[in-house]
C-alpha positions as CSV (number, residue, x, y, z in Angstrom):
1,M,-86.5,31.4,34.5
2,H,-88.8,33.5,36.9
3,R,-90.5,36.2,35.2
4,L,-89.8,38.8,37.9
5,A,-86.5,39.1,36.4
6,L,-87.9,41.5,33.8
7,A,-88.1,45.1,34.6
8,L,-90.9,45.0,31.8
9,S,-93.5,43.8,34.5
10,T,-94.2,47.0,35.4
11,V,-94.1,49.0,32.0
12,L,-97.0,50.7,30.8
13,F,-97.6,52.6,27.8
14,A,-99.1,56.0,26.8
15,T,-102.7,56.0,27.0
16,A,-104.7,55.6,23.9
17,S,-106.9,58.1,22.4
18,A,-109.9,59.0,24.8
19,G,-112.4,58.2,21.8
20,A,-111.5,54.5,21.8
21,A,-114.5,52.2,21.8
22,E,-114.9,50.0,24.8
23,T,-114.0,46.4,24.5
24,R,-116.7,44.2,25.5
25,I,-117.2,40.1,25.2
26,P,-120.3,38.8,24.0
27,D,-122.6,36.9,26.1
28,K,-122.6,33.7,24.0
29,A,-118.6,33.8,24.3
30,I,-118.9,33.9,28.0
31,A,-121.4,31.0,28.2
32,Q,-119.1,29.1,26.0
33,A,-116.0,30.0,28.3
34,T,-118.0,28.6,31.3
35,M,-118.3,25.1,29.8
36,L,-114.6,25.2,28.5
37,R,-113.7,26.0,32.0
38,E,-115.5,23.1,33.5
39,Q,-114.2,20.9,30.6
40,A,-110.6,21.7,31.1
41,L,-110.9,21.0,35.1
42,A,-111.8,17.4,33.8
43,D,-109.2,17.0,31.2
44,D,-105.8,15.5,31.5
45,T,-104.1,16.9,28.2
46,G,-101.9,19.2,30.2
47,W,-100.5,16.5,32.3
48,K,-100.3,14.1,29.5
49,V,-98.2,16.6,27.3
50,T,-96.2,17.4,30.3
51,E,-95.6,13.8,31.0
52,S,-94.6,13.3,27.5
53,L,-92.0,15.9,27.4
54,T,-90.1,15.2,30.5
55,T,-90.3,11.5,30.0
56,E,-89.6,11.2,26.2
57,V,-87.0,13.9,25.9
58,G,-86.0,14.6,29.6
59,P,-83.5,17.6,30.3
60,R,-83.1,19.7,27.3
61,I,-80.4,22.4,27.6
62,A,-80.3,24.8,24.6
63,G,-78.3,23.8,21.6
64,S,-78.1,20.2,22.9
65,E,-79.2,17.0,21.0
66,A,-82.0,16.7,23.4
67,D,-83.0,20.4,22.5
68,A,-83.3,19.3,19.0
69,R,-85.5,16.2,20.0
70,A,-87.5,18.5,21.8
71,V,-88.1,20.6,18.7
72,A,-89.2,17.6,16.8
73,W,-91.4,16.4,19.8
74,A,-93.2,19.7,20.1
75,R,-93.9,19.8,16.2
76,A,-95.3,16.2,16.5
77,K,-97.4,17.1,19.5
78,F,-98.9,20.2,18.1
79,K,-100.0,18.3,15.1
80,A,-101.3,15.2,17.3
81,L,-103.5,17.7,19.2
82,G,-105.2,19.0,16.4
83,F,-103.6,22.6,15.5
84,D,-104.1,23.3,12.0
85,K,-101.2,25.1,11.5
86,V,-97.6,24.2,12.7
87,Y,-94.4,25.8,11.9
88,T,-91.0,26.5,13.3
89,E,-88.7,30.0,13.3
90,P,-85.0,29.6,13.7
91,V,-83.3,31.2,17.0
92,Q,-79.6,31.5,17.0
93,F,-77.4,31.8,20.1
94,P,-74.0,31.1,21.7
95,K,-74.0,27.5,22.9
96,W,-72.9,26.6,26.7
97,E,-71.9,23.0,27.9
98,R,-71.7,21.5,31.2
99,R,-69.4,18.3,31.6
100,S,-68.2,17.9,35.3
101,E,-67.8,20.0,38.4
102,S,-66.6,19.5,42.0
103,A,-65.6,21.5,45.0
104,Q,-63.4,20.3,48.0
105,V,-62.3,22.1,51.1
106,L,-58.7,21.6,51.7
107,G,-56.7,21.4,54.5
108,E,-57.6,20.4,58.5
109,H,-61.4,20.2,57.5
110,A,-61.1,18.6,54.2
111,Q,-64.5,17.5,52.7
112,P,-66.2,17.5,49.4
113,L,-69.1,20.2,48.7
114,T,-72.1,20.1,46.4
115,I,-71.9,22.5,43.8
116,T,-73.1,23.1,40.2
117,A,-71.5,25.5,37.9
118,L,-73.5,28.5,36.6
119,G,-74.5,28.8,33.0
120,G,-71.8,31.0,31.5
121,S,-69.2,30.0,33.6
122,P,-65.8,29.1,32.1
123,G,-64.0,25.8,33.0
124,G,-60.7,25.7,35.1
125,T,-59.3,24.6,38.4
126,V,-58.8,27.4,41.1
127,E,-57.8,27.2,44.6
128,G,-57.8,30.0,47.4
129,E,-58.8,31.2,50.6
130,V,-62.5,31.6,50.8
131,V,-64.0,35.1,51.9
132,R,-67.6,35.3,52.7
133,F,-70.0,38.1,52.2
134,P,-73.6,37.8,53.4
135,T,-74.8,40.0,50.6
136,L,-73.9,41.6,47.2
137,E,-73.8,44.7,48.6
138,A,-71.3,43.6,51.0
139,L,-69.1,42.4,48.2
140,Q,-69.4,45.6,46.3
141,A,-68.2,47.4,49.4
142,A,-65.0,45.4,49.5
143,P,-61.8,47.3,49.0
144,A,-60.3,47.2,45.5
145,G,-57.9,44.2,45.2
146,S,-58.9,42.8,48.6
147,L,-59.7,39.4,47.1
148,A,-56.4,38.8,45.2
149,G,-55.9,35.2,44.9
150,K,-59.0,34.3,46.9
151,I,-62.4,32.9,46.2
152,A,-65.5,35.2,46.7
153,F,-68.5,33.3,48.7
154,V,-71.8,35.4,48.7
155,D,-74.1,33.7,51.2
156,Y,-77.4,35.6,50.6
157,Q,-80.4,33.5,51.7
158,M,-83.6,33.9,49.7
159,T,-87.1,33.7,51.4
160,K,-90.2,32.5,50.3
161,A,-93.0,34.4,49.0
162,R,-96.0,33.5,46.9
163,D,-95.2,35.7,44.0
164,G,-91.5,34.8,44.3
165,S,-90.5,38.2,44.9
166,D,-86.9,37.9,46.6
167,Y,-85.8,36.1,43.5
168,R,-84.9,39.5,42.3
169,N,-82.2,39.5,45.1
170,G,-81.0,36.0,44.8
171,G,-80.8,36.3,40.9
172,A,-79.0,39.5,41.3
173,V,-76.3,37.7,43.1
174,R,-76.1,35.0,40.4
175,S,-75.9,37.7,37.6
176,K,-74.0,40.5,39.0
177,A,-71.6,39.1,41.9
178,P,-69.0,37.1,39.7
179,S,-68.2,40.2,37.9
180,E,-67.9,42.1,41.1
181,A,-65.7,39.4,42.6
182,I,-63.4,39.9,39.6
183,R,-63.2,43.6,40.1
184,K,-61.8,43.0,43.6
185,G,-59.2,40.4,42.4
186,A,-61.0,37.2,43.1
187,V,-59.8,33.9,41.0
188,G,-63.2,32.1,41.8
189,F,-66.7,32.5,42.7
190,V,-69.3,30.5,44.5
191,M,-72.8,31.6,45.9
192,R,-75.5,30.3,48.1
193,S,-77.9,28.8,45.6
194,A,-80.7,31.2,44.6
195,G,-83.3,28.8,46.2
196,T,-85.5,28.5,49.2
197,D,-85.0,24.7,49.8
198,S,-82.9,22.8,52.4
199,H,-82.0,19.8,50.2
200,R,-78.6,19.0,48.9
201,V,-79.1,19.9,45.3
202,P,-77.8,23.2,44.0
203,H,-79.4,25.6,41.7
204,T,-77.9,26.6,38.4
205,G,-78.6,29.5,36.2
206,I,-77.4,31.9,33.9
207,T,-74.6,34.5,34.9
208,R,-73.0,37.2,32.9
209,F,-69.5,38.6,33.1
210,D,-69.2,42.3,32.4
211,E,-67.2,43.3,29.2
212,G,-63.7,43.9,29.5
213,L,-63.4,41.4,32.4
214,T,-61.7,37.9,32.1
215,P,-64.3,35.4,33.4
216,I,-63.6,33.4,36.4
217,P,-64.9,29.6,37.4
218,A,-68.3,30.5,38.9
219,A,-70.6,27.9,40.8
220,A,-73.7,27.7,43.1
221,L,-73.6,25.5,46.4
222,S,-76.4,23.6,47.7
223,V,-78.2,25.3,50.7
224,P,-76.7,22.9,53.2
225,D,-73.4,23.0,51.5
226,A,-73.6,26.9,51.9
227,N,-74.3,26.5,55.5
228,Q,-71.5,24.2,56.1
229,L,-69.0,26.4,54.3
230,A,-70.3,29.5,56.5
231,R,-69.6,27.5,59.6
232,L,-66.3,26.5,58.3
233,T,-65.3,30.0,57.4
234,A,-66.3,31.2,60.9
235,L,-63.9,28.6,62.4
236,G,-60.8,30.3,60.5
237,S,-59.3,30.5,57.2
238,T,-60.6,28.0,54.9
239,R,-59.2,27.0,51.7
240,L,-61.4,25.6,48.6
241,R,-60.5,23.8,45.3
242,L,-63.0,24.6,42.7
243,R,-62.7,22.3,39.5
244,L,-65.1,22.9,36.6
245,D,-65.2,21.5,33.2
246,C,-67.8,23.6,31.2
247,G,-67.9,26.5,28.8
248,W,-69.1,28.1,25.6
249,D,-68.7,26.1,22.4
250,G,-69.6,28.0,19.3
251,K,-73.0,28.8,18.1
252,A,-76.2,26.7,17.8
253,T,-79.6,27.0,16.2
254,S,-82.7,25.9,17.8
255,Y,-86.2,26.9,16.9
256,N,-89.3,28.4,18.3
257,V,-92.1,26.0,17.6
258,I,-95.7,27.4,16.9
259,G,-99.0,25.7,16.7
260,E,-102.0,27.8,15.7
261,I,-105.9,27.3,15.8
262,T,-106.9,29.5,13.0
263,G,-109.4,32.0,13.6
264,R,-112.8,32.0,11.8
265,S,-113.2,35.8,11.1
266,L,-110.2,37.5,12.0
267,P,-107.5,34.8,11.1
268,K,-104.4,37.4,11.2
269,E,-105.3,38.7,14.7
270,V,-103.8,36.4,17.3
271,V,-103.8,35.6,20.8
272,V,-100.4,34.3,22.0
273,I,-100.0,32.0,24.8
274,G,-97.0,29.7,25.4
275,G,-94.2,28.4,27.7
276,H,-90.3,28.0,27.0
277,L,-89.5,24.5,25.5
278,D,-85.7,24.4,26.7
279,S,-84.6,23.6,30.3
280,W,-81.5,23.3,32.4
281,D,-79.8,20.0,32.4
282,L,-79.8,18.9,36.0
283,G,-83.7,17.7,36.4
284,T,-86.4,17.1,33.7
285,G,-87.4,20.5,33.2
286,A,-91.1,19.8,34.8
287,I,-92.0,23.1,36.6
288,D,-89.4,25.1,34.4
289,D,-90.9,24.9,31.9
290,G,-92.7,21.6,30.9
291,A,-95.7,22.5,32.6
292,G,-96.1,25.9,30.8
293,V,-95.9,24.1,27.6
294,G,-98.3,21.6,28.7
295,I,-100.8,24.0,30.0
296,T,-100.6,26.3,26.9
297,M,-100.6,23.4,24.5
298,A,-103.7,21.9,26.3
299,A,-105.5,25.1,26.3
300,G,-105.1,25.6,22.5
301,H,-106.4,21.9,22.0
302,L,-109.2,22.2,23.9
303,I,-110.2,25.8,22.2
304,G,-109.6,23.9,18.9
305,Q,-112.0,21.1,19.6
306,L,-114.8,23.3,19.5
307,K,-117.4,23.1,16.6
308,Q,-117.0,26.8,15.8
309,A,-113.3,28.3,16.1
310,P,-113.0,31.8,17.8
311,K,-113.0,35.0,16.0
312,R,-109.2,35.5,16.2
313,T,-106.3,32.7,16.1
314,I,-105.2,31.0,19.0
315,R,-101.2,31.0,18.5
316,V,-99.3,28.9,21.0
317,V,-95.5,29.2,21.1
318,A,-93.1,26.6,22.6
319,F,-90.0,29.3,22.9
320,A,-86.5,28.3,22.4
321,N,-83.6,29.1,24.8
322,E,-85.3,31.1,27.4
323,E,-83.0,30.2,30.1
324,Q,-79.7,31.6,28.9
325,G,-81.1,34.9,27.7
326,L,-84.5,35.1,26.5
327,Y,-83.5,34.3,22.8
328,G,-86.9,32.7,21.7
329,G,-88.8,35.7,23.1
330,Q,-86.2,38.1,21.4
331,A,-86.5,36.3,18.1
332,Y,-90.1,36.2,18.2
333,A,-90.3,40.0,18.7
334,Q,-88.0,40.6,15.9
335,A,-89.9,38.5,13.6
336,H,-93.7,39.5,14.7
337,G,-93.0,43.1,16.2
338,R,-91.2,44.9,13.4
339,N,-93.7,47.7,12.9
340,A,-97.3,49.1,13.9
341,A,-99.2,46.8,11.4
342,D,-97.4,43.7,13.1
343,M,-98.4,44.9,16.7
344,K,-101.9,45.5,15.8
345,L,-102.3,41.9,15.0
346,H,-101.5,41.0,18.8
347,Q,-104.7,40.9,20.4
348,I,-102.8,40.1,23.9
349,G,-100.3,37.7,25.1
350,A,-99.6,35.7,28.1
351,E,-96.6,33.0,29.0
352,S,-96.8,30.6,31.8
353,D,-93.5,30.2,33.2
354,F,-93.6,30.0,37.0
355,G,-94.1,26.3,37.6
356,A,-97.5,24.4,38.2
357,G,-99.0,26.1,41.1
358,R,-102.5,27.3,41.3
359,I,-103.2,30.8,39.7
360,Y,-104.6,33.1,42.1
361,A,-104.9,36.5,40.3
362,F,-105.3,37.9,37.0
363,N,-105.0,41.2,35.3
364,T,-104.0,42.7,31.8
365,G,-101.7,45.6,30.7
366,S,-101.5,47.4,27.7
367,A,-101.2,51.1,26.1
368,N,-104.9,51.5,26.7
369,P,-106.0,49.5,29.9
370,A,-109.2,51.9,30.5
371,G,-110.6,50.8,27.1
372,S,-110.2,47.4,27.9
373,R,-110.9,47.1,31.6
374,A,-114.6,46.1,31.2
375,A,-113.7,43.0,29.0
376,T,-111.0,42.3,31.8
377,A,-113.3,42.4,34.3
378,Q,-115.6,40.0,32.2
379,I,-112.9,37.5,31.7
380,A,-112.0,37.7,35.6
381,K,-115.7,37.1,36.3
382,V,-115.3,33.7,34.5
383,L,-111.9,33.0,36.1
384,E,-113.4,33.7,39.7
385,P,-114.8,30.1,40.3
386,L,-111.1,28.9,39.9
387,G,-110.0,30.8,42.7
388,I,-108.7,33.4,40.7
389,S,-109.0,37.0,42.1
390,Y,-109.1,40.1,39.8
391,T,-106.6,42.6,40.6
392,P,-107.4,45.9,38.9
393,S,-105.5,47.9,41.6
394,Q,-102.5,46.7,40.0
395,D,-103.3,48.9,37.0
396,G,-102.3,46.1,34.6
397,A,-99.4,45.3,36.1
398,G,-100.2,41.7,37.2
399,L,-98.5,40.1,39.9
400,E,-95.8,38.5,37.7
401,G,-95.9,40.6,34.6
402,P,-96.2,39.5,31.2
403,G,-93.7,36.3,31.2
404,P,-90.0,36.4,30.1
405,D,-90.6,35.3,26.4
406,I,-93.8,37.5,26.0
407,G,-91.8,40.5,27.7
408,P,-89.8,41.6,24.4
409,I,-93.0,42.0,22.3
410,A,-94.8,43.8,25.4
411,A,-91.9,46.0,25.4
412,K,-92.9,47.0,21.8
413,G,-96.3,47.7,22.7
414,A,-98.2,44.4,22.9
415,A,-101.2,44.0,25.3
416,W,-100.4,41.3,27.9
417,A,-102.0,39.5,30.5
418,G,-100.8,38.3,34.2
419,L,-102.2,35.0,35.3
420,S,-100.2,34.8,38.8
421,Q,-99.3,31.7,40.0
422,D,-98.5,30.2,43.6
423,G,-94.7,30.1,43.6
424,T,-94.4,29.4,47.3
425,D,-92.5,26.5,46.7
426,Y,-91.1,27.3,43.3
427,F,-87.8,28.0,44.3
428,D,-87.3,24.9,46.2
429,L,-87.0,23.4,42.9
430,H,-86.1,25.9,40.5
431,H,-83.1,25.0,38.2
432,T,-82.2,21.8,40.4
433,A,-82.1,18.2,39.7
434,D,-85.3,18.1,41.9
435,D,-87.3,19.6,39.0
436,T,-89.2,16.3,38.0
437,L,-92.7,15.3,37.0
438,D,-93.6,14.2,40.5
439,K,-93.5,17.7,42.0
440,I,-96.4,18.6,39.7
441,D,-99.9,18.4,41.4
442,P,-102.2,17.1,38.3
443,K,-105.1,19.0,39.8
444,A,-103.3,22.2,40.1
445,L,-102.2,22.0,36.6
446,A,-105.8,21.2,35.3
447,Q,-106.7,24.5,37.1
448,N,-104.0,26.4,35.0
449,V,-105.3,24.8,31.8
450,A,-108.8,25.8,32.7
451,A,-107.4,29.4,33.5
452,Y,-105.5,29.8,30.1
453,T,-108.4,28.3,28.2
454,V,-110.8,30.7,29.4
455,F,-108.5,33.7,29.0
456,A,-107.3,32.7,25.4
457,Y,-110.9,31.9,24.1
458,L,-112.5,35.4,25.7
459,A,-109.7,37.6,24.5
460,A,-110.1,35.8,21.1
461,E,-113.9,36.4,20.9
462,A,-113.7,40.0,22.2
463,D,-115.5,42.9,20.2
464,G,-112.7,45.0,20.3
465,D,-108.9,45.1,21.4
466,F,-106.9,45.2,24.6
467,G,-104.8,48.1,23.4
468,S,-101.7,46.8,21.6
469,A,-99.8,50.0,20.2
470,Y,-96.5,50.2,18.7
471,A,-93.8,51.3,20.9
472,P,-90.4,50.6,19.8
473,K,-88.7,53.3,22.1
474,A,-90.2,51.1,25.2
475,A,-87.7,48.2,24.1
476,E,-84.5,50.3,23.9
């Protein structure tokens, strides 16, 4: 799930006291990080971890048997990589299952269409005339009751951007339009996939139905099939049969899997990095988010191989069930962000959950960005040879924010870093059957590992903090 979906990406908290000491990083740590950077570029641990997860476990939708195998895999992988503390924390959530799905145009132009159910959709078979809307706003403007007995089709075309910014619009269609269609009387809903490719592979993703509404079958069309349906509706009245076998099936428990490299002098203070362990079920979850797990596990591993551990603990989290509602990130925040004492232990956090494209920008955000700005600039200087720009004009916002699973603890006041990945092609693959290992460039992945290794190590070695401060009201 792309981090731009979070409003948290621009949240900053009240400035800390003006008398706070400026955070700096010792020269010795800078020299060590420079060597770590070059070592990481030549290391293939990130690739091997990502290959292992996507090959040995494959797709791992939350609550499935494969999800349980992924948890066992993560525990074993952390131990094999030399993390000195490995543990799990339970995460509970409703369980959604996909079984089968199909769509057919009926009548004179009868033909099948390639679709996939949206996560959270109920099962059922519906037939009706298709009514096309170019945007969510057009559907919202439709008269009440105008879709009675019909199937709503929202045909919004996402555009590519390095920061994936148009996902806020494509994602809004997926999350809001089904409920809007119900309010207008529709019996079913289809959308052009929230994607930027032209392949006949639809993009899934979670949807929500507003309280008080009776859910209707909801699905996404591949981009070519959305084009086809648009042409058919332009010819005249077009009827569609949508058949979905899917739905909620009780509750499930998975786990945040956590590995730590214990700090030498401030072991209770932590630098948190991670990615989410679950994936959708269509591909093998390579870019979303096997790469993030591989990048951050490898970064922790490389730091753990040093003769002397950093001052603070490096905590790597493989978060549970991000895809269906940030359940792992919320559970982590509940367990580790209960009060000011908890928050003070969080030096800073960052999540890799935007594929495996090269990182091109870096910044940090916190309650006290001014006090830690010098340390942020020091980290940025070591990252610069990787082709990563420092973005202080963002005032801590980063181009992608803290990451979805870091978001809940950032909302409570934890400092965070944005390591912005090139997502130009990310939405060609996002939530599709094309999300497979062969789409990852090993050299780009190694650049990500180098960046996370440098960032985590230097943050752990800093003299001073990055401004974490308890702010519970910001999360409400």
